[in-house]
C-alpha positions, 0 to 999 in steps of 0.5 A: 317739112313745108317749103313755105313759112309765114315770112314767105307767105307775108312777102308773097301776099304783099307783092301780089296784093300790091302792098309795096310798103308791106314788101319792105316791112316783110323784108326788113325782118327776115333772112333772104336766102330762100326768097332772094328772087322774090325779094328782088321782084318786090323791091323793084315795085317798091322802089318804083313807087318810092316806098320809104326804106326801099333804096336801102333794101335794094342795096342789101339785095344786091349784096345778098345776090353777090354773096349767093353767086360767090357760094353757088359753085360750092353748092353745085360741087356739094350736090355733085358729091352727094349724087356720086355718093348716092349712086356708089361712087367714092374717091380712090384711096390716096395710096391705091394703085391705078387699075391695070 
């Protein structure tokens, strides 16, 4: 599956094409999980140019960023568990005795 979608492409086009109102329009209608850094970059520029709606989206971006960091530890633990499982490690059963 391609990591890019139409919304991400629209956001990138607005940012790199200097269409700051397009940045706001692209961000209003999408979830930000996979474009959080890109959203922040575009919003800094939109805010600096006084685009209507940008201040509200900046607050939303801050909240989304805080939420991302809250769950980042769980994502890391999940990746570690997946890696351990892939290479053959598994938890020792609770009733198993330690190796002698």
